[in-house]
N, C-alpha and C positions, 0 to 999 in steps of 0.2 A: 805667221800672224804676229807672234811676240816680237820677232826681229823687225818687222815692219814698224810696229809702235815704238820699239826702242830707237830705231833710226829716226823716226819721226820726231820724238821727244828730244833727242840729242840735237837734231838739225834745227828746231824752232823753240828750244828753251828760252831764248831771249824774248820771243814774242809772249810766251806764257808768263814770264817774269813782268813784263810791261803791263799785261792785262791784270795780273795780280796787283801791282802797284796802283794801277788806275782804280781798282775795286777799293783798295784801302783808302786812297785819297777821296774818292766819292763817299765812302762811309764816314770819314771824318768830317767832310763838309756837310753832309746831309744827316748827321747823327740826331738832331732834334726831330726831323721827319721820320727817320728810321724808328726812333723810340716811340713816336706817336703811333705808327703802324703796327709796332710790336705790341703795344698796349691794346690797340683797336681789335687786332686779330690774334690775341694771345692764345686762344684755345687752338686755333688752326696751326699756328706756329709750333706750339708744344706738341700737337698731334703728329705733326710732320717729323719732329725730333724723335718722339717715341716710335712713330712709324718706322723711321730709318733704323733705329736700334732693333725693333722686332723683325724688320726685313732682313738685317744682317744675321740675326739669329736663324731665321728661316732658311736663308740661302746657305749659311755656313753649315747648318745640319744637312741640308740637301746635298750640298757639294762634297761634303765629307763622307757621307754615306755612299754616294755615288763613286767617290774615288777609291773607297776601301772595301766595303762589304757587299754592296748592291750594284746592279747594273741598270742604269735609267733607260737603256734601249729595250729591255724586256718590260712589256706593258704592266704586268703585275708588280714588279719591282719598282717600276716608275710610280705606281700608286702607294706602295709602301714607304717610299722615300718621302713623298709629299705628306703622307699622314703623320709620320714621325716628326718631320719638320714643323708641321702644323701644330702638333701638341706642344712642342718646345716653345713656338712663338706664342701661343695663347697663354701658357703658364707665365711667360715673361711679361706679356702685354697687358693682362688684366690689372695687376695692381698699379702700373704706370698710368694707364688710361683713367683708372678710377681716381687716383690721387691727384695727378698733375694735369691731365687734360681736361677732364670733366669736373674735377673738384668736387666729387660726390662725398656727402656726408650721410648718406642714407644708412640707417643702422641695419637695414635688411641687406647686407653686403652679399650674403650667399644667393639671394634671389637675383641680385645684379649679375653675380658670377654665372648663374644659370642662364640668364637672358644673354649675356655676353657670349658664353659658350654656344648657345643655340645660334646667335647671329653669325658666329665664326664657323659653325657646322655648315650653315647655308653658303657662306662664301667659299668654304673648303670644296663643297660639292660643285659649285660654279668653277672653281680653279680646276678641279679634277676633269670636268667636262671640257674645259679649255685646253688643258694639257693633253687630254686624249685626242681631241681634234687636232691640235697643232702638231704634236710628236708623232702620233701613231697613224693619223689619216692624212695629214698634209706634209708630213716628213720634215717639219721644221725642227732644228736642232733643240734639244732638251734645255740647254741653258738660255738660249734666245727665247724660247717660249716662256720659260720661267720668269726671267728677268724683265723682258720688254712687253710681254702680252698679259700673261696671268697675274703677275704681281701688281701692275698698274691698276687693273680692274679690281682686284681684291682690296687694295688700299683705299680706293674711292668708296666701294661698297662698304667696307668696314666702318668708315667715318660715319656715313649716312645711317647705317643701322645702330651704331652707338649712340649717335645724337638723337635719332628719332625714337628708339625703342629701349635702349638699356639705361642710359644715364639722363633720362627726361628730367629737366628742371622743374616741372609741375608736380613732381612726386613730393609726397610728404617726407621731408628730410630734416633732421635736426643738425643745426650748425655746431661747430665746436664751441662757439660763444654760449649757445643755449645749453650745451652739456656742461660747461663750467658754472653757469648761473644755477643749475639744478643741484649741483654737488653741494 
């Protein structure tokens, strides 16, 4: 598989280079429109960036554990890998989501953390069910199941839960400007 990918990249590097150049030229030509879209969809764009970072942490921990101390083909170890990777991802994800994505100024940050963790527990259980179904019952490779099935579903559900239940805009929050005015 790796040899195939290497040969493919070597054979078609010029095509990738042309596509890359075309993307840069399009970005330069359309920079005003791109800027407008980034402003309009700031929350979603930042969520995607934070989600990529969180996903890299989750996958990195999963694949590192699978390659070193645990075996993902063993059902219980499969679950242990996912739980440890989930804990690492939640610890990394909460402060970034709170500050950068949803720009929460709620002084009850611990309450938000509990809600965030509860929503993530829900998606962890969903991920575990998907992984159990895909890997152990359907025989789909652990990495394929993790990357292309479970992670996509979890990313979407995490955004919806955070937006609707954890970092609600209607909550009484003090802004940094109000905090400075009170001092």
